VEXMAR-410136 format. One record per residue (C-alpha): x, y, z. Coordinates in steps of 0.02 Angstrom, whole numbers, plus 50000, padded with zeros to 5 digits. Example, Ala and Ser with C-alpha at 12.3 -4.5 7.8 and 13.67 -1.06 7.14 Angstrom:
REM VEXMAR-410136
506154977550390
506844994750357
REM end
This chain:
REM VEXMAR-410136
500034999650001
500635017149954
501105029150101
501735043150001
500725058449975
500595054249786
499265040949830
497635043749742
496155042449858
494275040549813
493105045849931
491245039049895
489795050249945
489755069749929
488765073450091
489425082850234
490485067950291
491215063650133
491575081950092
492525084050260
493465068750218
493905073550039
494435090850109
495525085450250
496365071950137
496725084949997
497515096350131
498595082550196
499245080850012
498375067249934
497485066749764
495695065549794
494275060849677
492445063249750
491015051549682
489135053049708
487635050949592
486935067249656
487615085249676
488745087949830
487705091149981
486085089949900
485375074149994
485215070750180
486575083850224
485565098450155
484055094550276
484815093950451
484495106650584
486055115750549
486505113850724
488025106250810
487255096550946
488775093151051
487675089951212
486815075851130
487975061751210
486515050651258
486295036051130
484455033451059
484365018251143
484405020951328
483245015051475
482245030751485
481875029951285
481425011651308
480215015951446
479335029451346
479415020351181
477545013651177
476905031651239
478055039451106
477305028850966
475575029551005
475545048951005
474875054950840
476005069850862
477395060750932
479285060450880
479365041850822
478445031350695
478555015650582
477445014350426
476434998250446
477094992250277
478904992650333
478654987050513
479084968550484
480584974450404
481164985650541
480784971950691
482604964850673
483394981950691
482224986550830
482534971950918
484594975850908
484074993450964
483134986151127
484664976151163
485804992251147
484655000951269
485284991951431
486145003651553
487824995651524
487824996851340
487065013951340
488495019451453
489795013151330
488945022451194
488865038151294
490615038551322
491035036451142
489915049351084
490605062251215
492285058251146
491735063950975
490665077551020
491975087051138
493155088050993
491895092050865
491745111050866
493685112550872
493825101150724
492565111450622
493515127350668
495175119550602
494395114450430
493435130250403
494875142750456
496005132950348
494875135250189
494325152950230
492515148650272
492475153650453
490825164250415
489745147750411
490195143050595
489025154050719
489245155350897
487355155650923
486965146751087
485605135051112
483985135051213
483165117251278
481425122151318
479995116751421
478215123451426
477505114151575
478005120751741
477905103751823
479375098451716
480555109251807
481185094051912
481565084551748
482545099951686
483555099751856
483915081051829
484495084051652
485715098751703
486445088751837
486795075251711
487565087851588
488665094451725
489295076951766
489995077151590
490705095751605
489485102251467
489225121451497
487455123751538
486395133351651
484485133751708
483535149351661
481825155651695
480395161551591
480915179751612
482755175451539
482015164451403
480895179751349
482425190951361
483415178751244
481995175651127
480515186851140
479465176151013
479335162251152
478775173551290
477245166951378
477335149451314
479055143451395
479135141451583
480985136451592
482475130851492
484255124851486
485385137451409
486995131551312
487955146251295
489445138251195
488345130451062
488605133150883
487625130850730
488015133550542
487205146850437
486395134350318
486935116150297
486745117050098
487695132250085
488995126050195
489205109550086
489255120949930
490695130549993
491645114450056
491415108149884
492035123549790
493555125049907
493865105949866
493765109649670
494715126249685
496095116449750
496225103149609
494945089749682
494105079649555
492135076649563
491235062549458
489385063849470
489115045149439
488435030649545
489635018049627
488825001249597
490204989449656
491954989949748
493254976749716
494714978349827
496394968749812
497964968349896
498504985349825
497104994649774
495094997049755
494224996649587
492605005549577
491305000549459
490285015849423
488915019849290
490275026349175
491575012449193
492925007949312
494185017049417
495555011349536
496315020149681
497595016849813
496325020349949
494515022449960
493405030550089
491645024250087
490485038950160
488835035450083
487695036650244
486125025850236
486685018150068
488325011250135
487774993850164
487274990849971
489254992349941
489814982150092
488754967050079
489664960049946
491304961750031
490694950950171
490184965950284
488284964950343
487894977550484
486254983650547
486265000450465
484435007850467
483805021950359
482985033250493
481895045250397
481865063150463
480775077750409
480895096250397
479905112150362
480845127250315
479915143050312
480805153550175
480905172750233
482275184350284
481905188250461
481625171850563
480815175350734
482135165550828
483925170950847
484665154750899
484195136550891
482925129751011
482455112051053
480865107351133
481055093951263
479255089151269
478845090551071
480595083651021
480855096150877
482235107750848
481975124950769
483405133550697
483545151450605
484515150150441
485165161850322
483565161550225
482235156350344
481735146350498
481845127250498
480865114150604
481665096550606
481085081750694
480255064850689
481185047950693
480365035750556
480995019150536
480385017250356
481985012050247
482425019650084
480905014749980
479455019750081
478815035950005
478705053050098
477265053250226
476345070550224
475565067550392
477465069150471
477625087350410
475785089850485
476635085650647
478085097550631
476915110450577
475745108350732
477235109650850
478015124550759
476305135150764
475965130650947
477815137750993
477725151750872
475895156150837
476415169450703
476795155350599
475025153050564
474855169350479
476475171150386
476405170650191
478215163450179
478415149650073
478605133050155
479735119150100
479385101050151
480765088150151
481265071250196
482925062550213
483905046950284
484875047350437
486115032250432
485705025450618
486645010450694
485715002950848
486985008550971
486945026750900
488835026250857
489585028550683
490855016850596
492505024150581
493665010150533
494634999150404
493844985350316
494564969550415
495284961850257
495624975750135
496384989750250
496465001050108
494595002950105
494095013650250
492375017450320
491485033350390
489615032450406
488185029550517
488185045650615
486405045650631
485725063550696
487485069850717
488195069550546
488505088250537
489135088750715
490365074250697
490865075650512
492485087250536
493185076950681
492715060050590
493715066050441
495355070350549
495105051150621
495075045050444
496675054450395
497515045750547
497005028950479
497605033150308
499195039850373
499415024150498
499685034750642
498945035450813
497355043750828
496785057450960
495535045651036
495255026951052
494305020450889
493735003650963
492095009451002
491725014150818
492424998050737
491574985450628
492044971750750
490764977850878
489444969450769
490184952050776
490154951750969
REM end
């Protein structure tokens, strides 16, 4: 395997994780070619909440979630759903999810999520500063809000949990909430404020800027589907809609689509397409000045460069089940309850669905193929793709260069699924 910087590397997948991989490898001196059937950043990465959720260190599968699961599923405006047509297909994954929800397994996932998240913002600052793109990262702060005064005890418990992990946060009352976000006055009784939290101005604009920087520095982009990988002892051959290409190393960052290329290589992992939805009210003056997350409604609302976005719903429906309009009805219901002025605005509304690549333990795969070490893997970041993209790219670079990474990569290894 070539170690010199003349090595040619393919990055498959031009979402935010793939773009960060491509730029980080390119800056380290490698020749990089980026592959995707779609335009860079135009799929799942374009529709996220644009918020770096570094405080989200608890895996989706945990004792609290499992205890509340039935209630959440039965709520017509609840945050989780499974279309009946897909339920039988989702059952094996859901069983693995339940098994990952024990206190001991959740604790291991929590440690690993915290290890990535505490490094996430610094990694983004390094990447964006190197490319002259610092303007995309905004020191916004974040509010986690409650409307029910009887939930104050729950907020205090959560704050103690955050403090145990040295996450900078404080409890504020309705008066301070109204000072920070006047549009929420009279509806929010208390909140946890995260003063160090950051957001991106707009996830699609960010991806487009990352792509332009990559191309301007000599990167190559091929808009074609990669249909097969054929690694041998020296290279990885890519079969595409336009022919074949071989590279010294290949990084697979195709999110929820990753299993399609790995199964023929003997890798079968429980990666589910967890569908998320959003509504974006497209206007120039959004009524919020920072991201907010409703602890009771399980939605996040973020002001973007061109409007206000509400993101939510975890729908286990795979890659084939069509868009479900009732999910955006739920998002509109919660958005208008929090911000009644949205009932009367004439701003255009964009509805969207994307595919979060989710593994049962809520951890990504950051690893080498066990047989073909020149095939590297970076996918499965669930709700935290934007948050963890830059630090994941730094970890992939350490694997490419065969040097010790800044944190233990065992929790993110493929081998965890063989245990």
